[in-house]
Every structure is written in structure tokens, then in C-alpha cells.
N, C-alpha and C positions, 0 to 999 in steps of 0.2 A: 285317960290312959292311952299311951301310944301302942301301935300294933305289936311292937317288940316286948311290951310289958304284959301282954295278955297271959294269964296263968293257964298252963296246959296240964295241970294235975287234976286228980279226981275226975277222971274221964267218965262220961256217962255211957250207959249201955246203948248201943246203936241198933236196937232191934228193928227199928223202922227203916233203916238204911239198907234195904235190899233191892237193888236196882234190877235184879234179874227176875223177881217174882212179878205176878200180874198186878198192875195198879187197879185198885178196886173201882168199880163203876161209881162215879160221883153223880149227885143230883144235878139236873140241868142248870146251867148258869142263867139266872134271871137277868133280864135287862136292867142295868143300873138305874136307880131312881135318884132324884135330887137329894133325898135324905140318906142315901146309901153312904156309909162311912168311906167307901172307896173313892167317892167323888171329892170329899173334903178331908184330906188325910189328917187325922188328929195326931197328937203326940204319942210317943211310945207307951204311955201309961194306958192307953185304950187299945193297944194292939198287942199281939204276941210277936215280939221282935224276931225270934228265931224258933219259937215253939208255939204250940197251940193247945187249948184245953183238951180237945178230943183228937188225939193224933190220927192223922191219915197216913197210911203206909205209903212212903215214897218208893217208887221202883223205876228202874230203867227197863221198861216193858218191851218185849219183842213181838207180842202178839196182838195187843189191843189196837183196834183201828181208830182212825181219826174221828169216826162217828161217836165214840165214847168220850172224846176229850172236850171238856168245856173250854171254848176258845172265844176270844174276841177277835174276829177276823172276818174277811169277806167269805161268803158262802160259795164254795166251789163245788161241793158235793151235797147231796140231800141231807146227810146226817150232820153237817157242820152248823154251828150256831153263829149268829152275827147280831150285832146291836141293831135293833129295829128302831127306826126313826120315822115319824109321820112324813108322808110325802108333801112337799110344798109346791105350790104353783110357781112356775117360772115367771120372771118379769115379763117375758114375751106373752105368756098366757094372760097375765094380769092386764096387759094392754087391751085384751079382748073381753075383759070381765070387769070386776069391781075396781074402780079407780083407787080405792083405799089400799089395794094390794100393791100399788106401784111404789109405795114407800117401804124400802127394806126395813124390817124390824131389827133393832139392835140385838146382837147376840148376847146371851148371858155371859157374865164375867167368868173367869176361868175356874169356876167351881167344877167344871167338867175337865179341867186340865189333866187329872190323873187318868180319867176314862179315855181321853183322846190319846194320851201317850201310851197307855197300855194297848189300845187298839193298834197303834202304829207298831208297837213292839211285836205283837203277834203277827201282824201283816208283813213286816219287812225285816225286823232285826233277827228273829229266830232263824230265818233261812240263810242269813249271812254269817251267823255265829257258829255254824256247824257245817261240816262237809256235806251233809245231806239233811233233808228236812222231812222227817216222817215221825211216826209215833215213838221211834227210838231216840229222837232228839230231845234230851231232857230239858233243853232251854225252851222248848214248846210244851211238851207233855207235863213235866213236873211243875214248871212255873205256872201253867194254867190251873193246876190243881191246888196250889198253895198261895198264890199271890194275894188272894182276897183276905187271908188271915195271917200272913207273914209279912210284917212291915219291911223287913230288910230285903226280902225278895222283891216286894212291890217297888221299893225305892230304887233298887239296883236296875230293874227292868225299865222303869221310867227314865232313869238317868241315861241309859243306853239309847233309848228312843230320842230323847231330847238332843243328845250329841249328834245323832244322825240328821237332825233337822236344823242344826246350827247355821247352815248356809241359807236357810229360808229367812230367818230373822235372828239378830243377835240376842234377842230375849231368850231364845231356846238355849243358847250357850250358857247364860247365867242360870237358867232353870236346871239344866243338866248338872252343872257343877254343884249347885245347892243340894239337889237330890242325892248326888253321889256322896257329898260330904255327910249327909244325914245317915246314909247307909254305912259309911265308914265309922261314924261315931257309935252306931249300934254294935257293930262287930268288935270294935276296939274296947267297948265297955263290957263285953261278955267275958265272964271268968273262964268259961269252957265253950269251945266251938262245937256246935252240933252240926248235923247234916245240912240244915238250911243255911247256916252261916258259911259252910264250905262251898255250897252251890253259889251263894251270893258273892263270895270271894272270887269264884271263877267268872262271875259276871262283871263286877266292877273293878276287880284287881287289875287285869290286863288291859282294861279299856280307859285307863287314865289318859292315854295319848289321844283318845277321841276328843277329849276336852282341851288338853294342853299337851303338845307333842313332847315336852320335856318331862312329863309325869310318867314315869316308868312303872309305878306301882310296886317298887322293889320291896317296901315294907310289908306289903300284903302277900307277895310271893314268899317271903321269909316266914310270915305267920302261918300260911297254909302248909308250907314245908314242915315246920315244926310240929304242927298238929298231926300231919300224916306220919311223920317219924314216931311221934308219941303213940299213935294207934298201933304201929307195928311193934314197938318195943314193950308195950304194956301187957301184952298177952291178950288184949281185948278181942282180937280177931279169932284166936283159938277158942275162946269161950263162947263166941257168938258166930258160928260158921257162916250164917247167911249174910253177915256183913262183909264177907271177903270180896264178893263181886263189886260191891259199892266202893270198897277200899281200892280195888284195882282200877275202877273207873277214875277216881280222883288221882290216884298215883300216876296213871297214864297221862292224864291231863297235864300233870306237872312236867312231863317230858317235853311237851310242845311249848309250854310257857317258858321253861328254862331255855330251850333252844332259841327262842326269840330274844330273850333277855341277854344271853351271854355275849352276843355281838355288840350290845349297847352298854354293858356294865362291866367294870373291871372285876376280875375274879376274886379279889380280896373283899369285895362288897357283898358277895353272895356265894353260898355253897350249894351244891346239889343235894337232893334227897339222899339220906343214908339208907333208907329202906329199899330193899330190892324190888324190882318190878315183878309182879306176879304173872301167871300164864295169861295168854290172850283169852278174851271172853268168848265162850262158845255157847251156841244154842243147842248144839248136838255134837257128838264126836267128829262129825264131818263138816260142820259149818261154823265158821268164826264170825263174830260180829265186828263190823268196822266201828272204831271209836269216832265220836263226833269231831274230835280235834286232830288226832293222829291218823285217822283212816285205817289203812292196813300197813303203814310204814313206821310203826312204833320203834322198832330196833334201829332202823336207818336214821330216824330223827334223833334218837338218843346219841348215836355216834356223831351226828352233825352238831349236837349240843356240845359234846366233848371237843370237837374240832373248833367250834366257835370260841370256847374258853381258851384253847391253846393259841389260836392265831391272834386273838385280841391281846392276850398277855404278851405274846411275842412282839407284836407291832408296838405296843405301849413301851416295852423295854427298849426296843430299837430306837424309838423316837426320843426317849428321855436319857439314854446313855450317852454321855459326852466323851468318855475315854474307855479304851479297851483294857479290861482287867481280867485276871484269871477267873474270877467269879463270873464275869460276863461270858467268857468263852465256855465255861462249864455249863452255864444256863443255855447257851446256844446249842451245845452238844446234846443236852438233855431234851431240849425242844425237838431237835431233829429226830432223836430216837422215838420220842412220843409220836411224832408225825408218822413215822414208819409203822408203828403199832396201829394207829388209827386208820391208816390206809388199808392195812390188812383186815381189820375188823369191818370196815365199810364194804370192801370188796366181797367179804364172806357173807354179808347179810343176804338173806333170801327174801324175795318178794313172793308172797303167797300166790298160788294159782287161783285164778278168778273163780274156778269151779268150787273152791273151798270156802268162799266168802258168801255170806247171806246177802242177797240183792236188796238194796234199800228200796223202800216203798216211795221212792222219789224219782219220777221219770226224768228229771233234769240231771240226775247224778247216778248213772249206772256204775257197776263195779269197775269197769275198765278205767273210768276217770280216777278212781282211788289208786289202782295199781300203777297207772301212769304217773300220778303225782308222787308216789313213793319212789319211783325210778328217777324222777327229776330231782328229788331231794338227794339221792345218791350222787348224781352228777354234780349238784351244787356243792356238796360236802367235799368231794374229790377236787373240784376246781379250786376251793379255798386252800386245801393242803398243797396242791401243786403250784399255786401262785406264790404262797408265802414260803414254801420249802421246795424250791425247784430241784434240789438234789434228789428228792424222793421220786420225782417224775423222771429225771435222767436215769436213775437206777432202774425204774420200771421199764422204760423204753429200751434200754440196753439189754435188759433181761429178756424182753419179749422178742426184740428184733435187733441184733447187734449192729446192723448197718443203718439203723434209723437215724442215728446222730452223726453220720458221716456222709450226709448228702452233699455232693459237690456239683459244681457247674463249671462252665468255661472260665468264668471271671472270678469266682470266689467260692470258698467253702463255708457253709453255714456253721456258725458257732453253736454250742449247746444251747445257749440262751435264745438265739434266734429260732432254732428248731423247736424248743419248748414253747416259745410264744406262739408260733404257728400252730402247734399241736393243740394248745389251750384254746385258741380261737376256733379251730375245727371242733373241739370237744364241746365248747359252749354252744356253737351253732347246732350241733346234734341234739343237745339237751333242749334248746329252745324250740327246735322243730318238733320235738316230742311234745312239749307243753302246748305248742300251737294246735295240736290235734284235739285238745280239750276245748270244747266250745265256750263262748263267752257266757252262756247261760248256766254253766255248770255250778253246782253248789260249792265247788272247791275254790271259787274265785277269790274269797277272802284269804285264802292260804297261798295265793300265788305272788303277791307283791314282793315278799322276801326273796323268792326264787328269781324273780325278774331282776331285782337289784343285784343279787349275789352273782349272777351269771353275766351281768352287763359289762364288767371290767374288761372281759376278753374280746369284746366286739370292736376291735381296732380295724378301721377300714383300710389303712395302708401301713403295713409294718415297715416298709422300706420307703424312705424319703429321698433316695438317691435319684437324680435325673436319669441315670443309666438303668434304673430298674424298670420293669415292665409297666410302669404307670405313666409313661410319657411316650408320645409318638415321635416320629422322625423329625418333625418340625419344631420340637421342643414344647409343644402344647400338651396339656394333660389329656389322657385318655382314660377310659373306664374299663377295667378288666372284670372278669367274672367273679373273682374273689371280692372285689370292692362292691359289686352289685349285691352279692349274696349277703355280705355283712350289713350293708345298708338296709336291705329289705327286712332282715331280722331286727335291726335297730327300730325300724318303723313298727314292727310287730310289738316290741317291748313298749314303745311309747303309746301305741294304740290300746294295748291291753291295760296299761296303767291309767290311761284316760278313761277307759270303760270302768275300771275300778273306782276312779274319782267320782263318777256319776252315781254309782250304786252303793259304795261303801262310805263310812265316815271319812270325810275328805282330808282332814288335817295330816294324818300320817302318810297318806298317799301323795300329797304334795311334797312332803319331805323326800319320799322315795323318788319322785320325779326329779327333784333338785339334785339328789345324789347321782342319779344316772346321767343327767345332762352335764353336770360339772365333771364327772369322770370322763365322759366323751370329749368335752371341751379341752381338757388337759391332754388327752391322748392325741386329739386332732391338731393340737398346737406343737406336737413333736416330743412331748415328754414321754419317757420310757417307763414301762412297768407301773402304770397308774393303777392303784388298787382302791376299790370302792370303800373299803373299811377305813383306809387312811383319809379319804375325802370326807367321810362322815365324821371322823374324830377331829380332823383339823378345823372343820367348820362348826363344831359343836352341834351337829345334827343328830345325835344319838336319840333314837326313838324305837319303839316296837313297830316293825314293818308289817303291820296287819291291822 
């Protein structure tokens, strides 16, 4: 059964899907033994694919400390668990002892494959798959409580870990694809998607590009969207009030997933969720909780998704239209009006005050990282609108400062186009300087590649190629002005940040991001005007999720 064929009727009661209540304290996780079924994954007949015989209440808990979470991870705090392994003598020590120890003993075959992959998942993947990594990160807390008895969660987590290790050995690439395919088969065969299936979809759905950059996971986006819309339309939430917070968690996750997809997928291939977004999740009337994917920028990211849908459809139409028709002109007019509306919506979005946000229990990601990232999303969204619909920027600049577009010099008067280009460069520089304040170690790093690519188009080092422009000295040789240096330094920041992401994140989509940026700059530096990163991506067939 394909994802689109999954039946969404006869919805189950989601009593256990209350992410806001306390997760019950679980028994300590025993060290896996060779006969442990976790080590040698059996077929679905011996597992509960998405349910379990004795349900454990899943919750997005705000109060439980890491000490109560069963984890397979390195022990950084006294309460944390780790897999204990007997200490071995080093070969150097063996030189001083028994000669028999000099011969390394062969490792057991990969019956421990799943244990090692789960260990890597909890050690590395959980911190990169959420903006912050504490007990409110469900990809750590909830997965740790259910992975041993939910096959679909187990397989999804292992596939993500294997994808991150694909650069180490190609075998991990094959293992990752196999595990992901198994998780996909389980979800696709389910008549009804429960909360574990939805969480698994959040794990393996958007990460197809970790295995293959052309795998956008669109079918699984559509599957999760339909399930969420069905939950909202069925009256299920009204009957079971404590499911509302969990619904809002999944619904808000779709905002971020959609925003990444709309720049890579034509609008006729996907539609947004019909169900409205609920209120922000609050621990108390004065403290809101940052979402693991959208942080505190949910409304801004939603508008960015609408902008992405508009600009991609506009660019596709522009590149495929051979002749001007009345219908084409009408579409252009409608797009321009939509752009004006989206600009107003994005400018009106409010970034919450840091004092109203619950501080994550993650020293690497303080609240100001989240508020900064939300603002950079606003910059990125506006820059897309102003690049594709420059009339919107002209109207804005004339409304704010009537003299802005009549800058004159002794030799020439700047056209509207030249002025807008210079303004967009300054605007992108401002945005990237803001992003530069967020350190490399921030948990938001997996959410930065899209922003780096989206803002890179405007980093044009020399807008004027004329020998009479201030880029040439009196002897005809090239000189370097401050604007050139400033743009060049921010270009270096973009490449350095992407290179850092390449080392720490799944590498395949990051390489595509670097290719898009470098090709965009190559075209601009060769003298081409108005080079746009989205055009570069589409023309080269590089569409992928930039995360």
C-alpha cells in the first residue's frame, strides 16, 4: 500500500497523546544483552509496529529532568545512563603483559548493529534534529521511552543514525536506506496512523534527503497532513481535550516541513494543511515553550512557506511561458498582489520577547538564539519577495523615503533596478551579520543552511562592472573598496558556516547547498544580472530539502 492509499477513517482515541503531561518515570534501561531482541531486529510479527501491549503515556514533558530519561548516550551527568562495556587492555599495555593479548580479537558480527546505531542516534542525531536538546526534545525523551518496543520508531532512529555515518563507510548508506524502507513499509501498511506513526513520520519523512538528495519525502508529508486534517475535522480533539497539545505540536511541525518543501516542490504536487494552527504551547500564562522545529518563529515561518509557494510557482511559470497571453498577464498581476499581501503579513509578525519564553535546559541554545533565528527567517522571506517582485520593494522604499530612488551623482542617476539591487545587498548583509552572532555550537545549526542559501543571492561583490566605477584606480588596475571587502567577508562566513554544517550534519544536502551558493556567485561574478538561487537550483535539478 502506498502512502497515499493509507486509510484515514475510524480514527482511534489518542488518550496517550498528551505531550504536555508528565512522562511517567520508567524503569532503568538495562544494558542490552546479546539475546536482547533490540540487538537482532526481528520481523514486525514479534514487535509492536506502532503500538504496544501495555501503553506508556507519551508526553512532551516540560519538567522531567534528564536523570529520569532512559538513554543510550555518554554519561555527562550523574543521573544519565550509558552502555557499560568491559574495559580492555590497550595493545601498548599488552606489550608489557601477556603476549597473547597482542593479537586483536575479531569483533562480533553486526548483531550489535542496532545497539550501536541507537547509541549514535542518542549521542549525535537528537541534538541536530531539534533547535534545543533537553527533556522537551521529543526526539530524545519520547524516543528513549518507546524505541525498545516500537519497531517503527526504532527503525526510523537507526536509519537517521546510519545516514549520518554514510561518509564513514558506504555500507552505512545501504543500511540506512534499508532501515528507512522498513519503517516506510510499516507506516504505509497501517490502516490508521497513531501517535507513534506520526512521530516516526516526523523522523524518516523529511530525512529522505539524508540518504538521497532527490528524495523529498513528499508522499509522507501528504500522509501526515491528511492525518492531521482528519484529526481536526473528525471532532476527535473536542472529545479528548488533552490531545490538543499534542495535535498542536504535530501541526506546528508541519509548518516547518512545508516551508522547506515549497521551495523544492511545485505547488500542484502538495497542498498545505487545512486545519488551523492552534495557540502557542504555554507552560503558564506568562511562559511559552519553544517548538523543537519552529522555535519561537512559527508565524514567521508560516508566512515564509506561503512566500516560497508563491515565488516558486511564479518562477516556474516565467521559465515555461513562451508567449505573452492575457491569462499570463492576469497571473502576473495576481502574483504581484499576493506578494504585497505577504509582505504586509511578514512585517506584521511579532517576535516574542525573550522574557516570555521558557529557557531551554540546553546551555548551547539560549533563548536569544531562537529569537535571532526567527528574525533571520523574516529577513530571508522578505528578500525572496523583493528579489522576485521588485515592484513591491520600490513601493516600500518610495513610501518610506520618497528620495530613496532618486539618488544622483555627477555622472549618472541610479535606476530603480540598481537602487533595489544595492538595497537588497545591504539587507542581506544585515541579516547574515545577525546570523553570525549565533555561535557555531548552537543547536539551531541544522536550521541555518536554508537561510544561508536563501540570502546568498544578494551577495554580489561588484554591482557595477564599468571601468569608470569606483572599483578601478587611476592606472586602470583593479582596486578594492569597502563594499567589496564587506560582501567578500560575509561570503566567507556563509561558506565557513556551511562547511561547519558539512562536518556536523548529514552531508549530502549540505553539499547541494554549497553547490547552489557557489554556482549563484559564479554567475554573478561573471557579469550576469539578477541571479537568483532558486533559478539556479531548478535549472540544475538540485531541488532538495536544505536541512
